[in-house]
N, C-alpha and C positions, 0 to 999 in steps of 0.2 A: 504494500500500500504506500503510494507516494504522498507528498504533501507535508505540511508542517506537523510537528508533534502536537499532541493535545496540551502538554504542559512541560516546560523545563523548570525544574526546581534548582535554584542556585544555593548550594550549601548543604552538605550531607552530615550536619550535626543532628542534635536531638529533634528539633522542629522540622528540619527538612526530611529526615528519615520517616518521622511520624506522618507527615503530609503524603509522602510517596506511598507508604504502606496502606494508609486508609483509603487513598484514592483507588489503588488497584484492588483492594479488598471489595470495595463497593462497586467497582466497574472494571472487571478484568480485561475489558477491551480497550481501556484508556491507554493511550501511548504516553507514558510518563518517563521522562529522562531526568536523572539526578546527577548534576555536575558538581564537582568540587575541585578547588585548586590544588589540594594535597593529593599525593599518591596514595596515602593511607588516611582516609577521612576519619573523623570522630575523635580527634585528639582531646577535645575539651571534655568529652564523656569519660575518657580514660583517666584524667587527672582529678575528676570531681570526687568529693566526699572522701578525700584521703585515699584515692584509687579504689574506693569501695562503691561509689555512685549512690548517693542518697536520692532514690528515684522519685519519691513523693512524700507526702505527709498524711497521717490519718485524718486530719481535719484541715481543709483548705477553704478559706473564704476571702472575699475581697479585702478584708482588713489586714491580710498578710502581705499586701502589695502596696507599692507606692507608684506615683506617676500619673497614669490616666485616671479617668473618672471611675469611681467605685462602682457605679451602676453598670457601666459597660464591662468592667472586669467581671462583675458578678454574672452577667449574661454569658460571657465566654466560659467561665468555670462550670456553669451548669450543663454545658454541652458534653462534658466528659467528667462525671463525678469520680471521686477517688475510688470507690468500689469497682468502677469500670476500668480504671487504670490498673488496679491490682489484677483484675481478670485478664486484661490485655497481656500483662507480663506473664501471668500463669499460662496463657495460651502459647507464649513464646518459650515455655519451659523454664521460666525464671520465677519461682515462688519468692515472695517477699516476706520479711519479718519486721516486727516493730521494735525500735530501740527507744531510749529515753527521748522525751519531748515529741513523741509521735513520728519520729523519722522512720521511713521505710527503706530498707536495704535489701538487695538480693541475698538469698540464703547462702550463696557461694562467697559473699563478701568480695566479689571481684567486679570492678567496672568493666574489665575486658569482656566478661560474660554478657554484660548488658549490651555493649556495642556489637559483639559477635551475633547475639540473638536478633538485634534489629537489622543488621546487614543480611543475615540469613533469611529473615522474613521478607525483606525487600526483594531479595533474589528469588525466593520461592514464589512471590506474587508477580514476578515478571517485570519488576522495575529495571529500567536500563541504566546501569551505573556508568558514569564517565569520570573517573578520577583523573587528576593531573589536567583538568580542563579549567584553568583559571579564566574567569570571565573578565573582560576589560571594557565591554560596552554593551548596552542594551538599548535598542531603538526600534521604532516602528518601521515596517516595510510592507506595503501592500495589504494593510489590514491585519497583519500578523506582527509578531516580535522577531527581530533579528538579534541573536545573542552571539557576540563575538568572543571566542574562546582561544586559548593558546593552541588548541588542536584544530581550529577551524570554526566556521560559523554554524549555528543551529537556528532553526526556524520553529516557532511555536505559536499556538493560538493563545496560550496563557503562560505567564511567568510567575514563579513564586520566589520572593526574596526571603531566604532563610539563612542569611549571611552572618547573623549574630551582630555583636557590637564591636567594642574596642578592647574588651577585657581579655587578659591572657593572650597577647599577640603571638606568643610562641606557638600557640595551637592553630594559628592561621587567621585569627580575627584581626582584621586591619581597618575595619570601618568602611570598606569600599561600598557596602550595600547602601549606606546613607547617601553617598554620592550618586549612586544609580537611582535611588528613589527621588532625590531632588531633580535629577535630569528628566524624570517622568512626571514631574508636577507636584511633588510633595514638599512640605516644610519639615524642619527638624527642630525638636525641642533640644536645646544645647545639652551636650552630654558631659557626664563626669563619671569617674570610677564609683562603684558601689560594692559593698561587702569587701572592703579593702582594709588591711592593717593600718593603724594610725601612728604617725611619727610624732614624738613629743619633743618639745624644746628642752634640752638638758639644763638650761638655765632658768626655765620658767617655774612659776609657783606650783608646787606639788610634784615636781619632777623627781620621783623616787625610783624610776624604772631601772636605773643602772645597778642599784643595789639589790633588787629583788627579781632580776631576770630569771625566767623559768618558773616562777610561782603563779599558780592559777587559783582563782576563788570565785564564788558566785557573787554577782554585784547587780546593782541597778544603775544605769547611766541616764542622767537627765541632760537633754539637749535644750539649751536656752538660746532663743533667737530674739534679738532686740530686747533682751532682759526678761523674757517670758519663757517658761518651760513649754515647749511645743511638742516634745516627744519624750517618752520614757521607754527604755528597753531593758530587759532583764536577761541574765544568762551568765555564762562563765567568761571571765576576763583573764587573759594570759599576759603577764608582764614580759617584755622582751628587751633585748639590748638597745633597740631603737625606739621603743615606746610600748604600745599595747596591741594585742591581737585577741583571738578568741571570739566566740559568737557575739557577745555583747558589743565589743568594739567594732566588729564587722557590720553589725546591724546599725550602729550609730553613725558609721562613717558616711553613708549617703546623705544623711541629714546635715551633717557638718559641711560636707562638700557642696551640697546644693545651696545652703545659706551663704557660703563664701562666694559661690558663683554669682549669686544675686547681690553681692556686696552688702550683706546684712551682718550686723554684729552677732557673732555666734560663739558659744563656749560650751564645754562639756564638764560635768562633775560626776563623780562616781560615789555611790553609797556602798561602803564595805559591809553594811548590815541591811540587805535589801528587804528584809521582812519588818524592819523597824522604821519609825518616824521619830522626830525629836522627843516627843513626850514619852514614848514607850522606852526608848533607849536611855534617856536621862533617868527615868524612874527605875530602870533595871540597875544602873550604876549606883543610884542612891541606896537601893535595897541591898546591893552587894556590899557596899561600904558598911552598912549596918550589920550584916550577917557575917562578914569576913573582914574585920577592921585591919588586919595585917596584910591583906592581899595587896601586892604591888601593882602599879599601873601596868607594867609589862604583863603580869599575870591576868589582870582584868581584861585588857584589850586582846590578849592572846587567847582568851576563852571564846572570842567571837571571830577572829581572823587568824590566818597563819602567823606564827611567831615572827617571821622575818618582816611581814607587813607591819605588825605591831611595833617592832623596833624602829622601822623606818619612819612611821608616822610620829611616834613619840620624839624621835631625834629631830625630825623636821619642825615639830612644834616647840622644840627646846624644853621638853618636859623630862624630869628625872624618872627614868624607867624603874628605878628602885624605890621611889617614893610610894607611899601607900595611898590607896584610893580614898580611905577615910580621911586622910589629911588634906585632900584637895579642897580648895575653896569652891564656892558655888560657880563663880565666873570661870574658873579653870575647868571645872567639870563640863560646863556648858560649851566651852571652846573645844574640848576634846570630843564631845558628842557631835557638835556640828561638823567637825573635821571628818569624823568617821562616816557621816551621812552625806557630806557635800565636798568630797575631796576634789580639788581642781585637777583637770587633765589639760596641761598646756599644749594643745595640739598645734603643730606647725604645718602639717600636711599629711596626706596619706602616702602609702607606698606606690600609688599610681596604678595604671592599667596592667602593668606587668604582674601585679599580685592581686588585682581585683577579680572577684569571682563573676561579676556581672557588670553591665553598663547601665547607668541611669540616664534617662532621656531617650530621644529617638523619634520615630514617626508618631505623631499624635494619634490617639485612638479615634478621635473625632473624624479623622481622614480615612477611616477604614470601616467597612460594613461589618459589624460584629457577628452578623448571621452567617457570613461567608468568608470573612477575612479578605474580601476583595477591596481594592482601593476605590475610594470615592472620587479620586482625581484622575485615574487612568484605568479604563476598562480593560479587564483581562490581567491586571497585575494584582498579585496577592502578597500579603506580608504576614509573616509568622515569627513567633519566638522573640528573641532578645532585641531585634531591630526595632520593635515597638517601644513606645514610652511607657513601659511597665517593668518594674523590678521588684522581686519578692525578697522577703527576709530570708535568713539562712534556715535551712531545714527541709529542703526538697521542693520548695515552692516554685522556684524558677524552672525546674524540670516539669512540674505539673503544668505551668503555663505553656511550655513548649509542646507537651502532649495535647493539651486542649486546643491550642491554636492550630496545630497540625491536623487534628481530627476534623475541625470545622472546615479548614481549607481543603482537606482531602475529600470530604463529602461534596463540597461545592465543585471541585474539579471533576469528580466522578459524574455529577449531574450535567456539568457543562459539556463533557465529552459525549454524553448521551444525546444532548441537544444538537451537538455538532454532527453526529452521525445521522440524526433525523433529517437535518437540513440537506446533507449529502444524498440521502435516500430519496428525498422529495425532488431534488434537482435531477437525479438520474431517472425518475419516473416521468418527467415532463417530456 
């Protein structure tokens, strides 16, 4: 059969593979070509989740995402509920199991198995793979798309941009998809790294990271923008030689970076006692001073945080760690309490796209039909995954977004291919 392909999908990552698989599942006659610039696609899948691939989460709602309008995100998520995602991977021979915070991983604990299963399913469904086909240009030609690749041109009735964003460029993400989308009529919400480790100013207020590198503890991080707390995130914080990492820092990073991009005053503070507020922690210290009058400050603080953190905090506050809690003045106790609940994080920057797990910003959701993932600016163009202005918090949410948008686009492409065949049949019958 001659003529253009039904669809060329640009990018063989999570969203691109999902789009191809669902399109062919729903319409085995659809001519789906999957191109990627790499000789071995799927590198981002391989490095995700510590090379174990956190496929999704037990509970996924629009509140787990940033960027686009929550109502649009909710409509997209409803098209592939988490139970359906679990069933999808079960069908691929990859049963999932739940870990803390609802994270779902393959039982094999191997991201390689996730990628291999997706590639095998795409092959089984008859998707035509084209590795080492880096795309340099997409344009219109005679009512169809002309896709210029390193291995020659392709023609298609539809194009899917599943090119990802700018995060982890070593996996092949270079942001080219944004350029292509702009060339086809789209605008771009300015991008920043997201889920990125944060670099602290070693001379800034609260900079204790050099002395506690490698220590992890549960925290709450408050993001203050223009003097007001706009976001609170909880989770584990890991102190490093450059600053902070771990889930809490990664989740907070996008909010700090977006505020900085908008030239707004932004600061972060960390609570070392995330289950407490000022009144409860102060009352606990007061009661402890009464019940254990000889307890040292080091002992009192180390009851709630790792000993090394306790030592660093007391030293930074210039408090005698060997002094007793009972001997503290009210003002000193209040100063210690506030410090433990609002420790400043002197953020200077993030570690950038090289270490970011996802990109914030991208194609506005308002420029895409959420029922099909087809562009409202360019008929026949579909956009899925990270290229859109949606980024989830850590915990499998960004992969769920990839599966959901891929499912929707795949369904639309399958139906589009059917309509195309009907037109051809009607033309042949005239």
